[in-house]
Every structure is written in structure tokens, then in C-alpha cells.
C-alpha positions as CSV (number, residue, x, y, z in Angstrom):
1,M,171.2,116.2,165.0
2,V,172.1,119.0,167.3
3,A,169.2,121.2,167.0
4,H,168.5,120.9,170.8
5,K,171.9,122.4,171.6
6,I,171.2,125.6,169.6
7,N,170.3,128.2,172.1
8,E,171.5,131.2,170.4
9,P,169.4,133.0,167.5
10,I,170.6,131.5,164.1
11,L,170.0,132.5,160.5
12,F,169.9,130.0,157.7
13,I,170.3,131.3,154.1
14,H,170.2,128.8,151.3
15,G,169.8,128.8,147.6
16,V,166.9,126.7,146.3
17,A,168.8,125.5,143.4
18,D,171.8,124.2,145.4
19,D,173.0,121.1,143.9
20,N,176.1,120.6,146.2
21,T,175.8,117.0,147.2
22,V,176.7,117.9,150.9
23,T,174.2,120.8,151.3
24,F,170.9,120.3,149.6
25,P,168.2,122.8,150.6
26,I,166.2,120.1,152.4
27,Q,168.9,119.9,155.1
28,S,168.4,123.6,155.9
29,E,164.7,123.3,156.0
30,R,164.9,120.2,158.3
31,M,167.3,121.9,160.6
32,Y,165.1,125.1,160.6
33,Q,162.1,123.0,161.7
34,A,164.1,121.1,164.3
35,V,165.5,124.3,165.8
36,R,162.2,125.9,165.7
37,G,160.6,122.9,167.3
38,H,162.9,123.1,170.3
39,G,161.7,126.8,170.8
40,S,164.9,128.5,169.7
41,T,165.0,131.7,167.7
42,V,165.6,130.9,164.0
43,R,165.0,132.3,160.5
44,L,165.3,130.5,157.1
45,V,165.7,132.6,154.0
46,T,165.5,130.7,150.7
47,L,166.8,132.2,147.5
48,P,164.9,131.2,144.5
49,L,167.1,130.4,141.3
50,E,170.4,130.4,143.3
51,A,172.8,127.6,143.8
52,H,175.5,127.1,146.2
53,G,177.3,130.4,145.3
54,Y,175.0,133.3,145.0
55,A,175.4,135.3,141.8
56,G,172.4,137.6,141.2
57,R,172.8,141.2,142.2
58,E,169.4,141.3,143.8
59,T,170.1,138.0,145.7
60,I,173.4,139.5,147.1
61,E,171.6,142.5,148.1
62,H,168.9,140.6,149.8
63,V,171.4,138.4,151.5
64,L,173.2,141.6,152.9
65,Y,169.8,143.1,154.1
66,E,168.9,139.8,155.9
67,M,172.3,139.5,157.5
68,I,172.5,143.3,158.6
69,N,169.0,143.2,160.1
70,W,169.9,139.8,161.9
71,F,173.1,141.2,163.3
72,D,171.5,144.5,164.3
73,K,168.6,142.6,166.1
74,Y,170.5,139.7,167.7
75,V,174.2,140.5,167.8
76,K,174.8,144.3,168.1
77,N,172.3,144.9,170.9
78,A,172.7,141.5,172.5
79,P,173.4,141.3,176.2
80,A,177.0,140.3,177.2
81,R,177.3,136.6,177.6
82,A,178.9,134.7,180.4
83,N,182.0,132.4,179.6
84,Q,180.6,129.6,177.4
85,N,182.3,126.7,175.7
86,R,182.1,128.3,172.2
87,G,183.6,125.1,170.5
88,E,180.5,122.9,171.4
89,L,178.9,123.3,168.0
90,G,181.9,123.9,165.9
91,A,182.1,120.4,164.6
92,W,178.6,120.4,163.5
93,A,179.3,122.8,160.6
94,S,181.7,120.5,159.0
95,C,179.8,117.1,159.4
96,P,177.4,116.0,156.8
97,Q,174.0,115.2,158.3
């Protein structure tokens, strides 16, 4: 697991009814706990009755609300960053855990 390498705020959004064999909800919950355990800023939003693709109008509105608030708080007003190796965690997103 790479939770100890995550040093930027991260938002996880996951459908509770996700039955995709590579992305069960428990994976997001475990990653959330691991990142939180290392003291990083993290938020987990679970979407009841939603699978891998969100379909409900209220769900889509809620996801947009969460993302806009997150971006406003941690991206839009974030201080400038020094040159960093941005590819360090890039492979994590495509690897099943």
C-alpha cells in the first residue's frame, strides 16, 4: 500500500453498491483509514445505492458539491508547490490492491 506516500489532500468518492471486481467499496474504506492513520488530509464520501457509475440526479449533484468544495478548499487556494516528481503515485491508480 502507498498510503504513507500520500502527502497531499485526497478525496475518495465511492458507490456503496459498486460490484466492479477491481474496486469494491472496502478498498476505499481501507485506503481512507490508512491515509488518515498517517496523518494526511483525507475525506471519504460513500454514495448509498450507487454502483461504479453514478446514475441518480441527487447523487451526481452531491458528487459535484463535494468536488467543488474540495477544490475550493485544497486546490484553488493552495500555496504554490515546489517542483515535485508528480509521477510517483501515478502507477498506484491502475494497480489492483
